[in-house]
RODRENTOR-437795 format. One record per residue (C-alpha): residue number from 1; y, z, x. Coordinates in Angstrom, 2 decimals. Each point is the difference from the previous one (the first is absolute). Example, Ala and Ser with C-alpha at 12.3 -4.5 7.8 and 13.67 -1.06 7.14 Angstrom:
2
 num      yy      zz      xx
   1   -4.50    7.80   12.30
   2    3.44   -0.66    1.37
END
This chain:
314
 num      yy      zz      xx
   1  -16.58   -8.08   22.84
   2   -0.31   -2.68   -2.43
   3    2.44    1.32   -3.44
   4   -0.21   -1.13   -3.63
   5    2.69    1.17   -1.69
   6    0.47    0.29   -3.64
   7    3.32    0.49   -2.25
   8    2.50   -1.67   -2.57
   9    3.28    1.51   -0.26
  10    2.99    0.33    2.81
  11   -1.08    3.73    0.87
  12   -3.44   -1.93    1.14
  13    1.92   -2.71    1.58
  14    2.06    2.28    2.38
  15   -3.38    1.42    1.19
  16   -1.21   -3.65    0.46
  17    3.13   -0.55    2.16
  18   -0.15    3.13    2.06
  19   -3.67   -0.89    0.76
  20    0.93   -3.34    0.97
  21    3.21    1.04    2.14
  22   -2.73    2.24    2.40
  23   -2.10   -2.63    0.50
  24   -3.10    1.08   -2.27
  25   -2.57   -2.77   -0.12
  26    0.69   -0.78   -4.07
  27   -3.12   -2.62   -0.51
  28    0.80   -0.16   -3.82
  29    1.93    1.33   -3.36
  30   -0.84    0.78   -2.91
  31    2.02   -0.06   -2.91
  32    0.59    0.40   -3.87
  33    0.69   -4.05   -1.61
  34    3.40   -0.91   -0.21
  35    1.08    0.58   -3.09
  36    3.07   -2.09   -2.54
  37    3.29    0.98    0.17
  38    3.27   -0.84   -1.97
  39    0.55   -2.74   -2.66
  40   -1.54   -2.33    2.07
  41   -3.05    2.04    0.03
  42   -0.12   -1.34    3.45
  43   -3.13    1.58    2.29
  44    1.84    2.54    2.41
  45   -1.95    0.93    3.10
  46   -0.61    3.45    0.85
  47    1.77    1.85    2.86
  48   -2.88    0.80    1.97
  49   -0.93   -3.80   -0.34
  50    3.51   -1.32    1.47
  51   -0.35    2.38    2.82
  52   -3.57   -1.73    0.42
  53    1.34   -3.40   -0.21
  54    2.83    0.27    2.13
  55   -2.36    1.49    3.08
  56   -2.88   -2.62   -0.90
  57   -2.34    2.55   -1.34
  58   -2.90   -1.14   -2.42
  59    1.12    1.28   -3.34
  60   -2.93    0.30   -2.80
  61    1.16    0.91   -3.38
  62   -3.63    0.48   -2.38
  63   -0.11    1.52   -2.86
  64   -2.15    2.64    1.18
  65   -1.13    0.12    3.75
  66   -2.67    1.91   -1.47
  67   -1.48   -2.93   -2.08
  68   -2.22   -3.11    1.97
  69    3.01   -1.99    0.92
  70    2.00    3.04    1.69
  71   -2.38    1.28    1.61
  72   -1.47   -3.51    1.70
  73    3.72   -0.05    1.20
  74    0.35    3.27    1.28
  75   -3.83    0.01    2.06
  76    0.97   -3.01    1.55
  77    3.17    1.37    1.69
  78   -2.31    2.80    1.42
  79    2.43    2.90    0.33
  80   -0.87    3.04    1.81
  81    2.74    1.95   -2.33
  82    1.73   -0.77   -3.35
  83    3.51    1.63   -0.44
  84    1.26    0.34   -3.63
  85    3.21    0.73   -1.11
  86    1.20   -0.21   -3.57
  87   -2.60   -2.71   -0.97
  88   -0.42    0.72   -3.26
  89   -4.09   -0.83    0.05
  90   -2.70    2.64    0.14
  91   -2.35   -1.07    2.55
  92   -3.88    0.11   -0.74
  93   -2.55    2.02    2.51
  94   -1.28   -3.23    1.33
  95    4.07   -1.28    1.38
  96    0.02    3.96    1.10
  97   -2.94   -0.09    1.77
  98    0.79   -3.03    1.78
  99    2.08    0.21    3.31
 100   -1.23    2.38    2.62
 101    2.92    2.11    0.29
 102    0.55    0.65   -3.90
 103    2.44   -1.03   -2.78
 104    2.96    2.14    0.31
 105    3.35    0.02   -2.42
 106    2.98    1.67    0.21
 107    1.19    1.98   -2.75
 108    3.75    1.11   -0.77
 109   -0.83    3.56   -1.09
 110   -1.06    3.23    2.00
 111   -3.56   -0.38   -0.70
 112   -2.00    1.57   -2.66
 113    3.47   -0.31   -2.06
 114    0.88   -2.94   -1.77
 115   -2.99   -1.85   -0.08
 116    0.66   -3.30   -1.45
 117    2.24   -3.15   -0.93
 118    3.61    1.67    0.00
 119    0.36    2.87    2.25
 120    3.24   -0.58    1.10
 121    1.70    0.11   -3.49
 122   -2.23    2.95   -1.00
 123    0.84    2.34    2.92
 124    3.60   -0.76   -0.72
 125   -0.20    0.33   -3.20
 126   -1.63    3.40   -0.01
 127    2.49    1.75    2.35
 128   -1.97    0.03    3.10
 129    2.12    0.57    3.39
 130   -2.34   -1.76    1.94
 131   -2.60   -2.78    0.07
 132   -1.62   -2.27    2.85
 133   -2.53   -2.44    1.80
 134   -3.71    0.18   -0.21
 135   -2.23   -2.04    1.95
 136   -3.60    0.65   -1.74
 137   -3.63   -1.40    0.43
 138   -0.68   -1.97   -3.12
 139   -3.21    1.05   -2.34
 140   -0.84   -0.95   -3.34
 141    2.11    2.89   -1.72
 142    4.10   -1.22   -0.64
 143    1.97    1.52    3.01
 144   -2.77    2.59    0.76
 145   -1.35   -0.80    3.91
 146    0.66    2.58    2.63
 147    3.20   -0.59    1.83
 148    0.79   -0.77    3.59
 149    3.57    0.08   -0.05
 150    2.87    1.66   -2.09
 151    3.73    0.22    0.51
 152    2.39    1.55   -2.08
 153    3.26   -1.11   -1.39
 154    2.57    2.08   -1.76
 155    1.67   -1.07   -3.54
 156    3.61    0.68    0.00
 157    2.20    0.79   -2.99
 158    1.83   -3.03    0.38
 159   -3.01   -2.53    0.47
 160   -1.60   -2.27   -2.79
 161   -2.83   -2.23    0.04
 162    1.47   -2.28    2.01
 163    0.94    1.98    2.92
 164   -3.45    2.02    0.03
 165   -1.41   -3.82   -0.20
 166    1.58   -0.86    2.48
 167   -0.38    2.93    2.46
 168   -3.67    0.23   -0.52
 169   -0.53   -3.81    0.77
 170    1.39    0.73    3.70
 171   -2.20    3.00    0.41
 172   -2.72   -1.55   -1.19
 173    0.15   -2.56    2.00
 174    0.71    2.08    2.52
 175   -2.68    1.97   -0.38
 176   -2.60   -2.68   -0.24
 177    1.00   -0.77    3.04
 178   -0.71    3.11    1.62
 179   -3.23    0.03   -1.50
 180   -1.81   -2.83    1.03
 181    1.81    0.30    3.61
 182   -2.04    3.67   -0.16
 183   -2.86   -1.38   -1.89
 184   -2.70    1.57    1.84
 185    1.91    3.29   -0.59
 186    0.93    0.30   -3.18
 187   -3.32   -1.57   -1.68
 188   -1.93    2.54    1.08
 189    2.18    3.06   -1.42
 190   -0.17   -0.83   -3.42
 191    0.99    2.68   -2.74
 192   -1.27    0.21   -2.97
 193    1.64   -0.10   -3.09
 194   -0.14    2.60   -2.48
 195   -0.58   -1.38   -3.50
 196    1.01    3.20   -1.70
 197    3.28   -0.60    1.55
 198    0.20   -3.45   -1.09
 199    2.77   -1.63   -2.60
 200    0.10   -3.37   -1.18
 201    3.45   -2.19    0.11
 202   -1.21   -2.68   -2.77
 203    1.61   -3.53   -0.12
 204    3.30    0.04   -2.16
 205    0.57   -0.78   -2.99
 206    3.07   -1.08   -2.44
 207    0.53    3.32   -1.70
 208   -0.37    2.07    3.47
 209    3.30   -1.62    0.39
 210    1.82    1.62   -2.82
 211    2.30    2.99    0.70
 212   -0.52    3.02   -2.71
 213    3.52    1.10   -0.18
 214   -0.91    3.54   -1.55
 215   -1.92    0.86    3.31
 216    2.15    2.15    2.51
 217    2.16   -2.00    2.83
 218   -2.31    0.52    3.03
 219   -2.73   -1.98   -2.05
 220    2.22   -2.56   -1.37
 221    1.80   -0.60    3.52
 222   -3.70   -0.51    1.47
 223   -0.93   -2.36   -2.30
 224    2.96   -2.25    0.31
 225   -0.64    0.39    3.47
 226   -3.83   -0.82    0.28
 227    0.99   -3.49   -1.37
 228    3.06   -0.69    1.06
 229    0.42   -3.14    1.10
 230   -3.05   -1.07   -1.30
 231   -1.24   -0.54   -2.77
 232    2.97    2.52   -1.23
 233   -0.16    2.84   -2.31
 234    0.76   -0.66   -3.63
 235    1.81    1.29   -2.85
 236    1.97   -1.18   -2.95
 237    3.95   -0.37   -0.18
 238    1.71   -1.33   -3.22
 239   -2.68   -1.88   -1.05
 240   -1.01   -2.08    2.99
 241   -3.12    1.61    2.53
 242    1.70    0.55    3.58
 243   -0.66    1.18    3.60
 244    1.49    2.70    1.62
 245    0.26   -0.01    3.88
 246    1.41    2.57    2.76
 247   -0.42    2.97   -1.86
 248    0.96    3.65    1.33
 249    0.18    3.38   -0.99
 250    3.15    0.96   -2.49
 251    1.66    2.99   -0.09
 252    1.15    0.35   -3.72
 253   -1.17    2.15   -2.62
 254   -2.49   -1.19   -3.00
 255    1.24   -1.59   -2.69
 256   -1.97   -2.96   -2.64
 257   -2.86   -1.48    2.73
 258    1.13   -3.74    0.65
 259    3.81    0.58   -0.44
 260    1.83   -1.62    2.38
 261    2.95    3.05    0.94
 262    2.02   -1.43    2.60
 263    0.43   -3.36    1.97
 264    1.65   -0.50    3.17
 265   -0.09   -2.43    2.96
 266   -3.16    1.71    1.28
 267   -1.68   -0.40   -3.12
 268   -0.75    1.58   -3.50
 269   -1.35    3.47   -0.66
 270   -2.20    0.75   -2.73
 271   -1.65    3.08   -1.54
 272   -3.54   -0.08   -0.26
 273   -2.46    3.20   -1.60
 274    1.01    2.29    2.88
 275    3.36   -0.87    1.96
 276    1.16   -3.71    1.09
 277   -0.49   -2.47    2.34
 278    2.20   -3.32    1.15
 279   -1.32   -3.51   -0.02
 280    2.39   -1.97    2.35
 281   -1.51   -3.53   -1.80
 282   -1.19   -1.27   -2.51
 283   -1.60   -3.32   -0.99
 284    0.47   -2.22   -3.56
 285   -2.64   -2.10   -1.15
 286   -0.14   -3.38    1.70
 287    2.86    1.30    2.44
 288    0.17    1.48    3.18
 289    0.08    3.64    1.15
 290    3.68    1.07    0.39
 291    2.36    3.06    0.59
 292    0.36    1.88   -2.87
 293    4.10   -0.43    0.21
 294   -0.47   -3.29   -0.04
 295   -2.23    0.45   -3.17
 296    2.80    2.27   -1.35
 297    3.10   -2.44    0.87
 298   -2.27   -2.91   -1.89
 299   -0.12    1.96   -3.08
 300   -3.80    0.64    0.01
 301    0.11    3.55    0.50
 302    1.88    3.07   -1.09
 303    0.30    3.67   -0.03
 304   -1.39    1.37   -2.68
 305   -2.82   -2.82   -0.16
 306   -3.51    1.10   -0.46
 307   -2.87   -0.76    1.83
 308   -2.95   -0.24   -1.89
 309   -4.03    0.42    0.70
 310   -2.09   -2.88   -0.53
 311   -2.58    0.39   -2.58
 312   -3.05   -0.22    1.20
 313   -2.65   -2.18   -1.21
 314   -2.55    3.24   -0.93
END
């Protein structure tokens, strides 16, 4: 089986590494173009590209695999199957129809829920208690193809984006191996998605990360952990835009939304629209995230301070 793998971030790199470890015949890798980063704007290779080069697998980074140059690269590889994981590009019909065994995608949700770019963050923010991995055959419509393999993963109260992301990456890579090892079985037992049950996990915007301290505690809690540690849930404190992390539900009754009620070695308890939450870490502009108690000792935060909502552009 000649495999062409398409992916870009760490999540995808974990899947590629698993394929290599299990001796699958990956004949080529497609990844998004390198992007400039840092003060020097140096081009940084994608995590998938790094894994491919370490294992002497040809890497192609066209602006679009659907255009002439990208498609010619792909055609020369003569893939039997194309596997995509967080590639970040939509495949057109001529690419989808090229491999005889089809194009298959590993998606981090229980489809048809949370189709789209940010299924993990949206699931956590919405308070879901489970998510999972879906492996489906790619069709023209976004994340709408028939499902060959699905595996659930619980979301615990102590989870945040990072912990769910890491567990899903592990589950996804293991699921991909199971799917390929039993391809003849899974590829013939497809479950078609019910479009009426579909929800969409749109790409994260800056304003999505803004905390509304007037919401009930469970909503504020889910907002913070959905963006912990990246990109970080944001609010205003003493005229500065800050990020807060390590959230848990508090026990205090209502006060002014955003008011710091108490501070101890575990963090700060903050009043919200209904109830309270606790936060364990805070990040000030241009600084690394620190424990609340360290910020308190450094006189950056005190009891009685008010966290405020960031004003939205609209």
